N, C-alpha and C positions, 0 to 999 in steps of 0.2 A: 669201176673200170676192170673188167676182168682179164685173164690170162691172154696173150697173146703169143701164138705158137708158129711154126713152121719156117719155110722159105718163101721167097717171092712168089706171089705179091705180098705173102704173110711173112714178116721178118721173123726168124727164130729167136725165142728168148721172151722171158715175162720180165718186166717192170712197172711200176706204177708211172704213169705218166698223165700230163693233163691232155684232156680232149684237144683233138686237133682240129676238128669241125663243128664250129661254135655258132652256128648262125641259129635263129631262132622262128619259132612261129610263133608270131604276136599280133594281137587283136589291133595295134598300130600300124601296122606294115603299110606301106604306100602301093606295094604290089596290088594290081588289079586281079580279082578273081582268076585262079589257073596261072598266075603267074609264078616266077621264082622270087629270090632273095632280092630286097630293094638295094638301095646304096648303103642302108646301115645292115644287111645281113639276115632282115625279117622277111619270112615268108608269112603268107596270109592264112588266118585260120579259115579252114574249110572242113566241113565233117565230110567225111569218107574219102577223104582226099590221101591221109597218110598212114602208112603202116610203123608201128611199134613192134621193133625186133629184139627179143629179149630171152634171157636164159633161166628157167627156173633154178638153176645152180648157183648162178652168179649173184651175189649179195647187192652190187652195185645196180645190176637190173631189174632186180627183185622189189625194189624200192619203186620204180614205175610201173610194175605190175600192180603192186598193192594201191595206190594212188590213183590210178587208172580205173581201176574196181571201186575205190572209196567213193569217188567223185560220179562214176557212174558214167563214163566216158566210151563204153564198149560198142556203141552204135555210132560213135564219132570218129575214133580211131581203133583201125583193127589190130590184132594182136597177131605176131608170127613167132614161135617158140622154136629155138635152134636146139640140136642135140646136145647135152652136156659133154660128149665125148667127140673132142677134134680129131681131124688129122693134119697134116701137114699144110693145109690151104684154112685152117681156122674153121669158125663156127659155121656149121650146113644145118643144110633143111631137112634131114634123114628121119625126121618124126612125121612128116608129112608123105603122103602118098608119091611113090616112084622118087623120094627125094627132092621134091621141087615144093617150093612156096607156092601155092594156090593163088595169090594175089600178084607176086612179084615175079612168079615164072623163072626163078633162078633156084640154082644148087647151092650157091654158097653166099654168104653176107659179103665177103669181100668183092663180089661182082658189083654191089653198090658202091663200095668205097673207090672202087675203080672208076667206074663210070662216073664219080663226081670229079676225081682226081687221078688221071691215067700215071703219074709219077708216083703217087702215094706210098710210102714205105712207114709209115706210122704204127702200121698195126690194127689189126680190125677187132673192136672192142664192144660189146654191149651194155647197155641198151644203146640202140642206134634207131632213128626215126627215117624211113625213107619215102620219099614223094613217088607214089605209086603209077599216075602218069608217064612222069620223066624215068623213072627207075634210079633216080639220084639220089645217094647221100644227102641228108639235111642236116642233121646234126648228132654228135655221139656225147655230146655235154652233159654228162648223166647227172650232177649237181643242179644244173638248169632245167633240165628236161620235166623234173617233176614239179619244182616251182610253176614252171610256165605252165603246166597241166592245172594248177590251182588256180593261178590268175590271169591267165590268158585265154582260158576256154570256157570260163565262167558261163556264157549263154549257153552252152551244151550240157552245165551240169544236172544231174537228175535231181528232182524234188527232193528235198532233204540231205542233200549232199552235205557234208561238214566241211567246216573253212580250217582248211589244213595250216595256212598261212596267214592268221589274222595279221591286219595292219599295224595292231597297236600290240602285238605281243612279237613283232619280227625281230626286233634287236636282241630280244632273250633268246628267241628261238634261232639265230643266226649265232650266238654266244656259244649255246649249249653245242649245236650241232657240230661248230668248229672243234671244241672238245672231243665229242665224240668220234669226229673223223680222224683227228690225226690221232688220238691215244687209244681209240678202239678200234674202229672200223679199217683204219689203215696200221695199227698198233699190233694186232695179230699177225698180219702178213710181215712185218718188219721182225717180230719174234720168229715165224715159221721158215722164213727165207735169209735168215740172219747166216752170215759166213764167217762169223768169229764168235766165241764165248762173251767177247766184251761186248758186242753189238747184240746178243741174245739178250744178256742179262740186262741190259739197258731198257730194251723193249719191254720184256717180260716185267720188269718194274714199273715202267709206266703204267702199262696195259693195267696192271692190278691196281695201281694207285687210283687210276681213273674209275677204272669198274668199283672200288671201294666208295669213292666220291659219289658214284651214280647210286649206290646201294643207300648212301646215307640220304641222298636229295630225295629218293623214292620212298624213302620208309614212312614220311609224312605227307605224302602227295601221291595222287594215283597217276597221275601222267607228267613228264618231264617239264611242260611248260603249260600253266593255264589249267583249267577245268576240262578239258575234253583232247583228244588225241590231234596231235597236231605232226608237220613234216620232222621236227625233232623225234617223234615217237617212232616214225617209218624207219629213219637212218638208224637209230638204235637196235630196233626189233630184228632186221636184217641180218646183224653180228650175232646179236643173243641167241636165235633160234639155230645157228649153225654152229654154236660155242661147243657144245658138248658132243655132237655127230663127228664134228672136223677138226676144229681148233684144238681141243683140248690136248688129243693124242696127237694128229698129224701134224700141229704147228708148237707141240710141247708148252702150250700155254696152259700148264697142269698145276697150278697152286690149289685150285679148286674147280669144281665143275659148278655150271650156273645152277644145277637142282642142288648145289649144298650153299648156296646162299639163299635165305629164305626171301629176302624181300626181292632180288632180281627174278628168282624163279616166279614168284607169285607175280609181278609185272608183266614177266614174258608169256605166262600161261593167262593172264588177262587178256593181252593183246591176241594172242593165240587164237583165243574162243571168241574174239570179237570178228563177225563177218568180213571178209577184205584182208584179214592178216593168215588164219590157219588155213583158208579155201585156196591158197596160192602158193602153200608149201609144198614141195616135194622134196621128201628126204632122200629117194633113191638117186633122184637127179643130182642131188648136192654130195652126195656119198661119191658116188661113181665120177663124178666130175673130179673132185680134189684126189681122192686115193688113184685112180688111174691117170690124170692127167700129168700129176706132179712126180713122176716118175723118180726124178732125183732125191725126192723125200721119201718115197714108198715104192721101192726098185720090183718087188714082188707083184705089186699091182692088186694084191688081194685087197677086197672091199669087206670090212667089218661087217659083221650081222645086226651088233647093235648100234647105238645104245637101245633099251628098252623105251618106247614112244609112250606106253600105257599111260604114264602120267600127265601129258599136256591136257587133257581133258577132265582132271579132278578140278574140283572148287578151288578157287585161290583167294576169296574173301577180301578183293582189294575193293568191292565197292562200299565197305566201310569208311573208305577215306574220302568218300563224296565225288562229284563230278559225273559225267557219263560219255560215253566214247565219242557221240556224236552232238555233243552240246545240245543244240536245241533243233537238230536234223534228227535224222532218221537211219535206220543199218540199208547196205545195198539189198536187193534181193537175194535170195537163195542161188540162184541161177548163177552159174559162170563160163565163161567160153573157153575155159581152161580144161574142161572135162577130158576131150579127146587127148591132150596133151600129157595128162596126168596116166593114161592109160597106154600110150603108144609103147612100146618095146623100143631100147635103147639100140642104135645100131652099131655094128664092126666097124671099127675105122679102115678104110680101105688101103692105107699106107702105113699102117703099124701104130701103134700107140705114140702119142707126140711127147714130147719132154719140153717140160716148160722152166727155163733158168731163172735163179733167182732175181728178185728185183733190183733195182738200182734206185738210190735217193733214199 
């Protein structure tokens, strides 16, 4: 869940907090078509009804973009991409014409949080799924969103879509994903926003101990669990792909770069070169968000020109370990609905650069 900034309706400050809207879009919803959440907070699965709002900069949101593309859900769930630079009202649709999301008719994601709960002060985060007809936020439960795309939307998966959460592997996927979340996904933030040497040292040590564990695990297997891509790989990829560009320097996680770990560098290149991964990455969005929004870590607001990205498409040799990216399935088509967002110029904050406070917890 990404940075939260600003004042009312978006509280100033950044901290890792659990999702506060945890409804689900589920195949077993008892709501009639067009209805909202049932007594258990389950909204009906309906293609064309919902809009996924995400940021290309945010690793937590990036997961949902990858999974949506791998499963071929582009025609079932539309995608809105927010500008990586926020103002005091947080995430905004300034990449779209006239700064208005073309389906939701809104300038800010916060409008849909407040439509759902006018008293909400829990912060505005991505990814978020919005019900287009009512303009209500449905969920910002980022760990559950991707799992539900895999398990609840199966009727609308493309032919050849991979099974990213196989039932027989779920316990192992959940175990690996939890380790990755605690020590790597969240670990880089704990190091980057540490407010004491002791906290930084501890987070730094735990992070690299886990990265070493992952490197050992991946030295003899192509993917984290099983013989094809799963949810676990998606969750690790979104941190590794950002590591050298922002975390190594900006968050001081600088024991070594990912490019200096032969195994992890080969693994993340393998995924990057797999359709659905590299074509969803935007390093400009990533760098501008971190280096301009986290102004207490980078007061100058200068965005570095590096690192050199030419190595991402070099041979990785991971095929020798066996397995295949999509198992018995196939790759998504070459077409992606992200093209216009990759090309859209970044907007200038209308109220100055935001400031993000250190996380709590």
